[in-house]
Wavefront OBJ file of the C-alpha trace (Angstrom):
o trace
v 158.790 52.525 61.276
v 155.647 52.387 63.108
v 157.065 54.390 66.205
v 158.191 57.010 64.105
v 154.953 57.516 62.088
v 153.256 57.719 65.461
v 155.805 59.909 66.859
v 155.368 62.360 63.805
v 151.450 62.217 64.474
v 151.633 63.121 68.150
v 154.309 65.899 67.306
v 151.529 67.242 64.860
v 148.943 67.279 67.433
v 151.253 69.106 69.622
v 152.055 71.506 67.160
v 148.312 71.874 66.403
v 147.393 72.662 69.950
v 150.125 75.252 70.325
v 149.037 77.022 67.032
v 145.483 77.105 68.282
v 146.699 78.529 71.470
v 148.743 81.234 69.736
v 146.000 81.882 67.418
v 143.541 82.399 70.420
v 146.044 84.907 72.113
v 146.962 86.765 68.756
v 143.004 87.630 68.334
v 142.606 88.762 72.095
v 145.826 91.092 71.665
v 144.262 92.305 68.395
v 140.879 93.005 70.035
v 142.564 94.438 72.964
v 144.805 96.757 71.142
v 142.032 97.937 68.968
v 139.699 98.771 72.022
v 142.849 100.690 73.734
v 143.091 102.596 70.430
v 139.639 103.262 70.027
v 139.344 104.656 73.709
v 142.118 106.741 73.118
v 140.699 108.206 69.971
v 137.367 108.861 71.752
v 139.425 110.739 74.673
v 141.318 112.596 72.433
v 138.321 113.415 70.310
v 136.619 115.028 73.152
v 139.162 117.834 73.359
v 138.869 121.079 70.965
v 142.228 121.268 69.135
v 142.412 123.468 66.124
v 144.330 122.334 63.095
v 146.938 124.073 60.825
v 149.090 123.165 57.779
v 146.155 121.350 56.216
v 143.800 122.394 53.155
v 140.696 124.199 54.523
v 142.005 124.512 57.728
v 140.321 127.685 58.765
v 137.201 126.285 57.540
v 137.199 123.234 59.299
v 138.303 124.954 62.634
v 135.663 127.345 62.027
v 133.183 124.358 61.816
v 134.705 122.625 64.879
v 133.816 125.852 67.021
v 130.568 126.200 65.536
v 129.279 122.582 66.011
v 131.213 121.786 69.172
v 133.367 118.771 67.756
v 137.150 118.564 67.339
v 138.568 119.962 64.208
v 141.185 117.042 64.119
v 138.291 114.606 63.942
v 136.709 116.466 60.815
v 140.221 116.667 59.124
v 140.605 113.053 59.699
v 137.181 112.300 58.115
v 137.648 114.396 55.484
v 141.079 112.960 54.456
v 139.428 109.164 54.382
v 136.672 110.557 52.522
v 137.914 112.698 49.652
v 141.648 113.242 50.221
v 140.858 117.051 50.553
v 139.320 116.745 47.056
v 136.408 119.279 47.014
v 134.988 117.848 43.609
v 135.145 114.369 44.805
v 131.834 112.260 43.847
v 131.553 108.643 44.802
v 129.757 105.913 43.053
v 126.828 106.048 45.747
v 126.092 109.907 44.955
v 128.181 111.251 47.973
v 129.426 114.769 47.311
v 132.362 116.893 48.136
v 134.940 116.934 50.784
v 133.114 115.078 53.479
v 131.223 112.942 50.809
v 127.687 113.767 52.023
v 124.838 112.178 50.475
v 121.714 114.205 49.314
v 119.380 112.738 51.943
v 121.726 113.477 54.775
v 122.281 116.965 53.342
v 118.390 117.473 53.381
v 118.225 116.153 57.136
v 120.898 118.469 58.214
v 119.291 121.463 56.386
v 116.178 120.834 58.007
v 117.937 120.742 61.465
v 120.597 123.380 61.228
v 119.305 125.675 58.387
v 122.602 125.764 56.976
v 121.638 126.729 53.411
v 118.804 128.803 54.901
v 118.321 131.992 52.703
v 120.902 131.148 50.094
v 118.533 130.041 47.381
v 115.193 128.912 46.499
v 114.204 125.350 46.385
v 116.366 122.236 47.118
v 120.223 122.211 47.306
v 121.956 121.039 44.323
v 125.575 120.245 43.057
v 126.419 123.843 43.479
v 125.771 123.505 47.339
v 127.073 119.900 47.703
v 130.464 120.982 46.291
v 130.958 124.069 48.089
v 133.885 123.569 50.709
v 132.108 125.984 53.140
v 128.815 124.379 53.123
v 130.057 120.885 52.741
v 132.271 121.006 55.799
v 129.662 122.782 57.716
v 126.863 119.974 56.855
v 129.422 117.111 57.430
v 130.826 118.557 60.484
v 127.232 119.042 62.125
v 125.994 115.677 61.154
v 129.144 114.083 62.584
v 128.852 116.179 65.782
v 125.329 114.904 66.089
v 126.489 111.425 65.715
v 129.422 111.793 68.488
v 126.313 113.125 70.879
v 124.256 110.165 69.926
v 126.944 107.601 70.885
v 127.745 109.702 74.203
v 131.334 110.788 73.073
v 132.265 107.123 71.503
v 133.907 108.742 68.458
v 134.638 105.507 66.888
v 131.014 104.518 66.811
v 130.000 108.219 65.348
v 132.590 107.428 62.563
v 131.280 104.046 62.107
v 127.630 105.566 61.792
v 129.035 108.096 59.293
v 130.082 105.465 57.063
v 127.198 102.691 57.679
v 124.517 104.687 59.145
v 123.371 104.938 62.698
v 120.969 102.153 62.132
v 123.827 99.538 61.357
v 125.510 100.535 64.468
v 122.443 100.431 66.582
v 121.620 96.964 65.182
v 125.156 95.369 66.048
v 125.643 97.442 69.257
v 129.065 98.648 68.069
v 131.053 99.118 64.697
v 129.185 96.947 62.275
v 131.016 93.641 60.956
v 131.224 95.165 57.494
v 134.823 95.055 55.921
v 134.257 98.267 54.435
v 133.096 100.161 57.586
v 135.894 98.459 59.780
v 138.409 99.424 57.395
v 137.084 102.967 57.224
v 137.034 103.451 60.933
v 140.534 101.958 61.145
v 141.366 104.721 58.499
v 139.836 107.612 60.060
v 141.473 106.638 63.513
v 144.817 106.382 62.018
v 144.481 109.662 60.076
v 143.461 111.334 63.672
v 146.759 109.915 65.321
v 148.780 111.445 62.064
v 146.950 114.732 62.546
v 146.955 115.011 66.227
v 150.757 113.931 66.552
v 149.761 111.280 69.067
v 151.097 107.733 69.114
v 148.619 104.794 69.687
v 148.870 103.009 73.234
v 151.466 100.558 73.334
v 152.441 97.542 71.617
v 151.908 96.208 68.075
v 149.013 97.644 66.220
v 145.964 95.690 65.951
v 146.418 95.378 62.353
v 149.687 93.723 63.161
v 148.230 91.091 65.736
v 145.451 90.584 62.819
v 148.136 89.781 60.442
v 149.703 87.574 62.972
v 146.545 85.700 63.517
v 145.947 85.213 60.014
v 149.287 83.684 59.244
v 148.615 81.483 62.405
v 145.063 80.352 61.210
v 147.062 79.203 57.804
v 149.316 77.480 59.868
v 146.733 75.756 61.811
v 144.953 74.620 58.612
v 148.057 73.128 57.052
v 148.965 71.194 60.420
v 145.484 69.927 60.485
v 145.681 68.658 57.120
v 148.962 66.977 57.966
v 147.671 65.482 61.166
v 144.666 64.042 58.971
v 147.054 62.502 56.436
v 149.389 60.683 58.990
v 146.457 59.411 60.890
v 144.861 58.157 57.887
v 148.318 56.382 56.817
v 148.439 54.867 60.256
v 144.789 53.790 59.994
v 145.215 52.253 56.392
v 148.619 50.436 57.756
v 147.190 48.848 61.015
v 143.300 49.006 60.161
v 142.605 50.134 63.556
v 142.540 53.185 65.748
v 144.754 50.884 68.141
v 148.307 52.351 66.691
v 150.513 51.117 69.771
l 1 2 3 4 5 6 7 8 9 10 11 12 13 14 15 16 17 18 19 20 21 22 23 24 25 26 27 28 29 30 31 32 33 34 35 36 37 38 39 40 41 42 43 44 45 46 47 48 49 50 51 52 53 54 55 56 57 58 59 60 61 62 63 64 65 66 67 68 69 70 71 72 73 74 75 76 77 78 79 80 81 82 83 84 85 86 87 88 89 90 91 92 93 94 95 96 97 98 99 100 101 102 103 104 105 106 107 108 109 110 111 112 113 114 115 116 117 118 119 120 121 122 123 124 125 126 127 128 129 130 131 132 133 134 135 136 137 138 139 140 141 142 143 144 145 146 147 148 149 150 151 152 153 154 155 156 157 158 159 160 161 162 163 164 165 166 167 168 169 170 171 172 173 174 175 176 177 178 179 180 181 182 183 184 185 186 187 188 189 190 191 192 193 194 195 196 197 198 199 200 201 202 203 204 205 206 207 208 209 210 211 212 213 214 215 216 217 218 219 220 221 222 223 224 225 226 227 228 229 230 231 232 233 234 235 236 237 238 239 240 241 242
């Protein structure tokens, strides 16, 4: 009986070590896959490829040409932000197709004068919901973020969601669940809009799911190791089990 319990304990230790190694590998592969996908996204985003077959395609293409940003990226952001609903309004007070908040709108207007001469005073909901103006303001802001991060489009998208201050603070995509999911959604949209395929192997999301499953396996195996070890200790009242 003693040798059987000890053998079980040793087998569980081996399984725990194997699971830990597999978990570390899955995490590394998820990170590698994500970086490869983002690098491919940034490289593709640097090109100027117009879109067709999507709502507001003409307006998006015009904004892309005007502000020097790939229309595919603009469309991918719009899909993530509002699903092409021009009257979208978030709980945070972001308006329209590209979900622009009034503070960002004022900042862009002070630089690009997009609403200049259209009306007196500050812009209101009539401007915020106008597809032409909303796409222009959002596209200009996005183009400035791409320049700020030297063409790294994934960082520009993260800053569009969380603000450039958060991206600068963490030196990359902030570790906020909302922002990481948002960037992944925009990048996934871009692969769909552009007709490209992510670079080889399983997607980062798949490796992340595998790592999560392995993590739970590690927890359960560790509990089993502790339970069997406790049983051995109680039986022999010592750590000398041989």
